[in-house]
C-alpha positions in Angstrom: -130.7 5.8 181.7 -132.7 5.0 184.9 -134.3 1.6 185.7 -137.5 1.6 187.8 -137.5 -1.5 189.6 -140.4 -3.0 191.5 -140.2 -5.7 194.2 -142.7 -7.8 196.0 -142.5 -10.8 198.6 -144.8 -13.9 198.5 -144.7 -13.9 202.4 -146.3 -10.5 203.1 -149.6 -9.5 201.4 -149.7 -5.7 200.4 -145.7 -5.3 200.4 -144.3 -3.6 197.5 -141.2 -1.2 197.1 -140.3 0.7 194.0 -136.8 2.1 193.5 -135.1 4.0 190.7 -131.4 3.3 189.9 -129.1 4.2 187.5 -128.4 1.8 184.7 -124.5 2.1 185.3 -125.0 1.4 189.0 -123.8 -2.0 190.5 -125.7 -4.7 191.7 -124.1 -4.0 195.3 -125.7 -0.4 194.7 -129.1 -2.2 194.2 -128.7 -4.7 197.3 -128.0 -1.9 199.6 -131.0 0.4 198.3 -133.4 -2.8 198.7 -131.9 -3.4 202.2 -132.4 0.1 203.1 -135.9 0.4 201.6 -136.8 -2.5 204.0 -134.8 -1.5 207.2 -132.6 -4.5 207.0 -129.2 -4.5 208.2 -126.5 -5.0 205.5 -124.9 -8.1 207.3 -126.1 -11.0 205.2 -124.5 -13.0 202.3 -127.3 -11.7 200.0 -127.4 -12.5 196.1 -129.3 -11.9 193.0 -130.5 -14.4 190.6 -131.3 -13.3 186.8 -134.6 -14.8 185.9 -136.4 -15.6 182.6 -140.1 -14.7 182.0 -141.2 -17.8 184.0 -138.9 -16.9 187.0 -136.4 -19.8 186.1 -133.1 -18.9 187.8 -130.3 -18.2 185.6 -127.0 -16.5 186.4 -126.1 -15.6 190.2 -124.7 -12.6 191.1 -123.2 -12.8 194.7 -122.0 -10.8 197.3 -118.5 -12.1 197.4 -116.7 -14.9 195.1 -116.7 -17.9 197.2 -114.5 -19.9 194.9 -116.8 -22.9 195.0 -118.3 -22.9 191.6 -117.3 -25.2 188.4 -114.2 -23.8 186.8 -116.1 -23.2 183.4 -119.1 -21.5 185.4 -118.8 -17.6 185.4 -118.9 -16.0 188.7 -120.5 -12.4 188.7 -119.7 -10.5 192.1 -122.3 -7.7 193.0 -119.5 -4.9 193.3 -118.1 -5.5 190.0 -121.2 -6.0 187.9 -123.2 -3.2 186.4 -127.1 -3.6 186.2 -127.0 -2.7 182.4 -124.9 -5.9 182.0 -128.0 -8.1 182.7 -130.9 -5.8 182.2 -132.1 -6.3 178.5 -135.2 -4.4 178.6 -138.4 -3.5 180.5 -139.8 -6.6 182.1 -136.4 -8.5 183.1 -137.0 -10.4 186.2 -134.6 -10.9 189.2 -134.7 -12.7 192.6 -132.9 -10.9 195.4 -132.2 -13.8 198.3 -132.3 -11.4 201.3 -132.4 -14.6 203.8 -129.6 -17.0 202.8 -130.2 -19.5 205.4 -134.0 -20.0 204.1 -133.4 -19.0 200.4 -136.4 -16.5 201.0 -136.6 -13.7 198.3 -138.0 -10.7 196.8 -139.3 -10.9 193.3 -137.9 -7.8 191.3 -139.0 -6.6 187.9 -137.6 -3.9 185.7 -141.0 -1.8 185.3 -139.6 1.1 183.3 -136.5 2.2 181.6 -136.4 6.1 181.6 -133.8 7.3 178.9 -131.9 10.5 179.2 -131.9 10.6 182.8 -129.3 9.6 185.5 -129.1 9.5 189.2 -126.2 9.6 191.6 -127.6 7.3 194.4 -130.7 4.7 193.9 -134.1 6.6 195.3 -137.1 4.9 196.9 -140.1 6.0 194.7 -142.8 3.9 196.2 -143.1 2.1 199.7 -146.3 -0.2 200.4 -146.9 -2.3 203.6 -144.4 -3.8 206.0 -141.6 -5.9 204.8 -141.2 -9.6 206.1 -138.6 -10.2 208.7 -135.1 -10.5 207.2 -134.1 -13.8 208.9 -136.8 -16.5 209.4 -136.6 -18.0 213.0 -134.9 -21.2 212.7 -135.7 -23.8 215.1 -132.7 -25.7 216.2 -134.3 -27.3 219.4 -134.7 -31.0 220.0 -137.4 -32.8 221.4 -136.8 -33.8 225.1 -135.0 -37.1 225.5 -136.1 -39.6 228.1 -134.0 -42.1 229.8 -132.9 -44.5 227.5 -133.7 -42.6 224.4 -131.2 -42.4 221.6 -131.2 -39.7 219.0 -131.6 -40.7 215.2 -131.8 -39.0 211.9 -135.8 -39.0 212.4 -135.7 -37.9 216.0 -135.7 -39.7 219.2 -136.1 -43.3 219.4 -136.7 -45.2 222.5 -134.5 -47.7 224.0 -132.2 -48.3 221.1 -130.8 -51.6 222.2 -134.3 -52.9 223.1 -135.9 -52.8 226.4 -133.5 -53.1 229.3 -130.7 -53.9 227.0 -127.3 -52.5 227.2 -124.1 -52.3 225.1 -122.0 -55.3 225.7 -118.3 -54.8 225.1 -117.7 -58.6 224.4 -119.7 -58.3 221.4 -117.2 -55.8 219.8 -115.3 -57.5 217.0 -111.6 -56.1 217.6 -110.3 -57.8 214.5 -112.3 -55.4 212.2 -110.1 -52.5 213.5 -106.5 -51.5 213.6 -105.5 -50.8 217.1 -102.2 -48.5 217.6 -100.4 -47.7 220.9 -99.7 -44.3 219.7 -96.2 -44.6 219.1 -96.6 -44.9 215.4 -98.0 -41.3 215.5 -94.5 -39.4 215.6 
C-alpha cells in the first residue's frame, strides 16, 4: 500500500508539499523525504509526534533513543519504526519537528491510502510555495552593560549594591562556610 501524505507550515502561507511513500517505509525514510522536499540538510535531531484529530500530541518517534524517558514509556526510533505501525487510516495526523531548538513543526495528514501499489522510494508529487527556514534565528545577544550594571535573570539592573556602593568583604560571614586549606583533598 502507498500513503499520500500532505504537509503544511503555519509560518508560511501557500507552502504545501505532498509525498507518496510505501506503507512499509520507516519514519526515517519519511523524515529524509520531507527534508529533501524542502531542501533542508539532514543534520538536526528531528522527530515525529502521532496526533489525534485535534492535533494533540501522542506517541513520539525520535531520530535516536536518547534514553531520557520514563522506564515504562515506550521509545520509538525512526529507523526501527514502520509507518504502518501508527497510520491507522486516512486522516491520520502527525507533527514533524524540523527545528528542535524552537519546536517548529510541519503539520502532516495522510490524505489517501492507495492499496495494491508499492514504492521503492518516496516520491514528491506536489510542491507549492517556499518552505520556512529550517532553523529560526536565535538571539543570544545581551543588552550592552554600562559601568556598574549587573546582569540579572530579567536583564541588566543598574548599580546592584546601590548608587556608589561597593562590596565590603568585612560584611562576609565566614562562619556559614567551611573553609579548607586543600590538604583534605588528597
